[in-house]
C-alpha positions as CSV (number, residue, x, y, z in Angstrom):
1,M,15.2,138.7,108.3
2,S,16.3,141.3,110.9
3,T,15.7,144.8,110.0
4,P,19.2,145.7,109.2
5,F,19.7,142.9,106.7
6,K,16.2,144.2,105.3
7,I,17.6,147.5,104.7
8,H,21.0,146.4,103.4
9,L,19.1,144.2,100.7
10,F,16.9,147.3,99.7
11,A,20.0,149.1,99.2
12,V,21.7,146.6,97.0
13,F,18.3,146.2,95.2
14,L,18.5,150.4,94.8
15,A,22.1,150.5,93.4
16,V,21.4,147.7,91.0
17,A,17.9,149.1,89.7
18,A,19.4,153.1,89.4
19,P,21.2,152.1,86.1
20,V,17.8,151.0,84.4
21,A,15.9,154.1,85.7
22,G,18.8,156.5,85.1
23,A,20.3,155.5,81.6
24,A,16.9,154.6,80.3
25,N,18.2,153.4,76.6
26,V,21.9,153.7,76.5
27,Y,21.8,150.8,73.6
28,G,20.1,152.7,71.3
29,A,18.4,156.2,70.4
30,P,14.4,155.9,70.3
31,G,14.7,157.2,66.6
32,A,16.8,154.0,66.1
33,M,13.7,151.9,65.7
34,N,11.8,151.3,62.7
35,S,8.1,151.1,62.4
36,A,7.8,147.4,63.5
37,G,9.7,148.9,66.6
38,Y,12.9,146.8,66.3
39,R,16.3,148.5,66.2
40,T,17.5,149.5,63.0
41,A,21.7,149.6,62.0
42,V,21.8,153.0,63.0
43,P,25.3,154.3,64.5
44,E,25.0,154.9,67.9
45,K,26.9,157.4,70.0
46,P,29.9,155.8,72.1
47,V,28.9,155.8,75.8
48,S,31.7,155.1,78.8
49,Y,32.7,151.8,79.9
50,G,31.2,152.4,83.2
51,E,27.8,153.6,81.8
52,A,27.7,150.6,79.3
53,I,28.4,148.3,82.2
54,G,26.0,149.6,84.6
55,T,23.4,149.5,82.3
56,K,24.2,146.0,81.1
57,L,23.7,144.8,84.8
58,G,20.9,146.7,85.5
59,A,18.9,145.5,82.5
60,G,20.2,142.1,83.1
61,F,18.5,142.0,86.3
62,A,15.6,144.0,85.3
63,N,15.2,141.0,82.5
64,V,15.3,138.3,85.1
65,L,13.0,139.9,87.5
66,L,10.3,140.9,85.5
67,S,10.6,138.1,82.5
68,P,7.0,137.1,83.9
69,V,5.4,139.8,82.4
70,E,6.1,138.6,78.9
71,I,3.3,136.1,79.9
72,H,0.9,139.0,79.9
73,K,2.5,141.2,77.3
74,N,2.1,137.9,74.7
75,V,-1.4,137.2,75.9
76,V,-2.6,140.8,75.0
77,N,-0.8,141.1,71.7
78,T,-2.0,137.6,70.6
79,T,-5.7,138.4,71.6
80,N,-5.4,141.7,69.7
81,E,-4.1,139.5,66.4
82,G,-6.8,137.0,67.1
83,N,-9.2,136.3,69.4
84,L,-9.4,135.9,73.3
85,A,-9.2,132.0,72.9
86,L,-6.4,132.2,70.8
87,G,-4.6,134.9,73.1
88,V,-5.2,132.8,76.3
89,T,-4.1,129.5,74.9
90,A,-1.2,130.1,72.2
91,G,-0.5,133.8,74.0
92,V,0.3,131.9,77.4
93,L,2.3,129.2,75.7
94,K,4.3,132.2,73.5
95,G,4.6,134.1,76.6
96,L,6.1,131.2,78.6
97,L,8.7,130.6,76.0
98,H,9.8,134.4,75.6
99,M,9.7,134.4,79.5
100,S,12.3,131.9,79.8
101,G,14.3,133.3,76.7
102,R,14.3,136.6,78.7
103,A,15.2,135.3,81.7
104,M,18.2,133.3,80.4
105,A,19.5,136.3,78.5
106,G,19.3,138.2,81.7
107,V,21.3,135.9,83.5
108,L,23.9,135.7,80.9
109,D,23.9,139.7,80.9
110,V,24.7,139.8,84.6
111,M,27.3,137.0,84.6
112,T,29.0,139.0,81.7
113,F,28.5,142.5,82.7
114,P,32.4,143.5,83.0
115,Y,32.0,142.9,78.9
116,P,30.1,145.9,77.4
117,S,28.4,143.9,74.5
118,E,24.8,144.8,72.5
119,P,21.6,143.6,74.3
120,L,20.8,139.9,73.5
121,T,17.0,141.1,73.3
122,T,14.7,143.6,71.2
123,P,13.0,145.5,72.8
124,Q,15.8,145.4,75.6
125,Y,13.3,145.8,78.4
126,V,9.9,144.1,78.5
127,W,8.0,147.2,78.9
128,E,9.8,148.8,76.0
129,N,7.4,149.0,72.8
130,Y,4.9,146.6,74.5
131,G,3.2,145.7,71.2
132,V,6.2,144.2,69.8
133,E,7.1,140.5,69.9
134,T,10.3,139.8,71.8
135,R,13.7,138.9,69.4
136,Y,16.8,137.5,70.0
137,T,18.5,138.5,67.0
138,T,21.8,140.4,68.3
139,P,25.0,138.6,67.5
140,L,26.0,137.1,70.9
141,F,28.6,139.4,72.6
142,K,29.0,142.0,69.8
143,M,31.1,144.6,71.3
144,K,29.7,148.0,72.6
145,K,31.2,151.3,70.8
146,L,32.7,153.0,73.7
147,Q,34.2,156.6,74.2
């Protein structure tokens, strides 16, 4: 790859990653979590259309690129619940399953980013609430509350 192409590719990556870093949690305030770490039905403040689709696009790319972290997350969580042998076997299998689920949800978010919908995964990003198992319970394409 030529140097100008690498620089252009890096600039595109920064443009995509900025909404993730800048709008840490547009889809719900940290106080909207219950004690188990899952989102509750607390009314959210409306966000602008641009903010909603930017966050959805950034979260989609983050979920696709960082979906392999689900393996480590599930190995750690399963080991903490049981023992090391269970964590290494069942944790890896559960992590592979959640990795594919998070990657597919990320691809769907990237493909449908112009439609500002609620996140498909809970927690939205793999690094949020690391001790909580990922769930996919949001109704598909539930419209986001806009300003």
